[in-house]
C-alpha positions as semicolon CSV with decimal commas, in nm:
position;residue;x (nm);y (nm);z (nm)
1;M;-3,261;-23,983;11,034
2;A;-2,962;-24,217;11,015
3;V;-2,976;-24,558;11,177
4;H;-2,652;-24,691;11,321
5;I;-2,618;-25,062;11,396
6;R;-2,313;-25,194;11,578
7;Q;-2,181;-25,517;11,434
8;R;-2,252;-25,705;11,757
9;G;-2,603;-25,560;11,779
10;I;-2,724;-25,740;11,467
11;F;-2,831;-26,036;11,682
12;N;-3,087;-25,810;11,848
13;L;-3,254;-25,767;11,510
14;L;-3,292;-26,138;11,426
15;P;-3,664;-26,154;11,509
16;L;-3,720;-25,858;11,273
17;I;-3,485;-25,960;10,992
18;L;-3,577;-26,325;10,949
19;P;-3,943;-26,270;10,856
20;L;-3,833;-26,023;10,589
21;A;-3,567;-26,259;10,459
22;S;-3,822;-26,536;10,415
23;C;-4,007;-26,358;10,131
24;T;-3,897;-26,384;9,770
25;S;-3,975;-26,151;9,481
26;S;-4,229;-26,401;9,344
27;G;-4,418;-26,408;9,675
28;E;-4,300;-26,759;9,762
29;I;-4,177;-26,836;10,110
30;A;-3,806;-26,919;10,136
31;S;-3,663;-27,098;10,437
32;A;-3,399;-26,864;10,578
33;V;-3,183;-27,012;10,853
34;W;-2,912;-26,824;11,040
35;T;-2,675;-27,046;11,239
36;V;-2,479;-26,896;11,531
37;R;-2,220;-27,085;11,739
38;Y;-2,168;-26,986;12,103
39;I;-1,907;-27,090;12,360
40;C;-2,055;-27,124;12,707
41;E;-1,901;-27,047;13,046
42;D;-1,876;-27,420;13,118
43;G;-1,673;-27,477;12,798
44;E;-1,958;-27,647;12,611
45;V;-2,079;-27,536;12,267
46;L;-2,430;-27,409;12,201
47;V;-2,550;-27,388;11,839
48;A;-2,861;-27,184;11,761
49;R;-3,033;-27,213;11,422
50;F;-3,258;-26,910;11,394
51;R;-3,545;-26,923;11,148
52;D;-3,874;-26,745;11,101
53;Q;-4,031;-26,707;11,448
54;A;-3,835;-26,997;11,605
55;V;-3,491;-27,129;11,698
56;S;-3,345;-27,478;11,723
57;V;-3,088;-27,501;12,003
58;S;-2,826;-27,774;12,042
59;Y;-2,630;-27,760;12,367
60;A;-2,343;-27,988;12,467
61;E;-2,427;-28,246;12,199
62;G;-2,774;-28,294;12,347
63;I;-3,099;-28,339;12,160
64;P;-3,192;-28,015;11,979
65;A;-3,474;-27,815;12,138
66;D;-3,713;-27,618;11,915
67;L;-3,832;-27,296;12,078
68;P;-4,088;-27,050;11,941
69;I;-4,023;-26,678;11,966
70;G;-4,127;-26,524;12,298
71;I;-4,181;-26,178;12,439
72;S;-3,872;-25,974;12,520
73;G;-3,845;-25,617;12,640
74;S;-3,493;-25,585;12,503
75;G;-3,289;-25,827;12,293
76;F;-3,458;-26,152;12,197
77;A;-3,626;-26,445;12,369
78;Y;-3,734;-26,790;12,260
79;T;-3,914;-27,009;12,510
80;T;-4,106;-27,330;12,553
81;T;-4,195;-27,552;12,845
82;G;-3,865;-27,651;13,002
83;A;-3,623;-27,433;12,803
84;T;-3,548;-27,066;12,732
85;L;-3,292;-26,887;12,517
86;R;-3,256;-26,513;12,585
87;G;-2,998;-26,285;12,436
88;K;-2,873;-25,939;12,358
89;G;-2,572;-25,846;12,150
90;D;-2,326;-26,135;12,130
91;E;-2,440;-26,300;12,455
92;V;-2,717;-26,551;12,528
93;I;-2,844;-26,719;12,842
94;W;-2,958;-27,080;12,799
95;T;-3,187;-27,225;13,066
96;E;-3,314;-27,582;13,082
97;E;-3,564;-27,709;13,337
98;G;-3,389;-27,823;13,653
99;A;-3,053;-27,668;13,560
100;E;-2,880;-27,341;13,637
101;P;-2,882;-27,076;13,358
102;I;-2,568;-27,081;13,144
103;T;-2,417;-26,772;12,979
104;C;-2,265;-26,814;12,633
105;V;-2,096;-26,574;12,389
106;T;-2,052;-26,588;12,013
107;D;-1,756;-26,785;11,895
């Protein structure tokens, strides 16, 4: 059975790829980080640094938020008290406590 992955769909696989990328042939753990830059609907920049089971999100030059992986039915989700990053394909939705959700797309 052939598996076809669209180029944009690779972001959906991040939670599956990163744990595999963190292992080396000698059994040591490597720190794999995948940085993705997004442009948001309000013109601000969101930078997500995906790593094994977590993401660090910097939005609009604010203090980075570290979010552990969450449960997602489709796409990916990272969430903590006060902040959530959800995404599918080349689009994410960033939500901070007390603010409206913001949609961002890959740069």
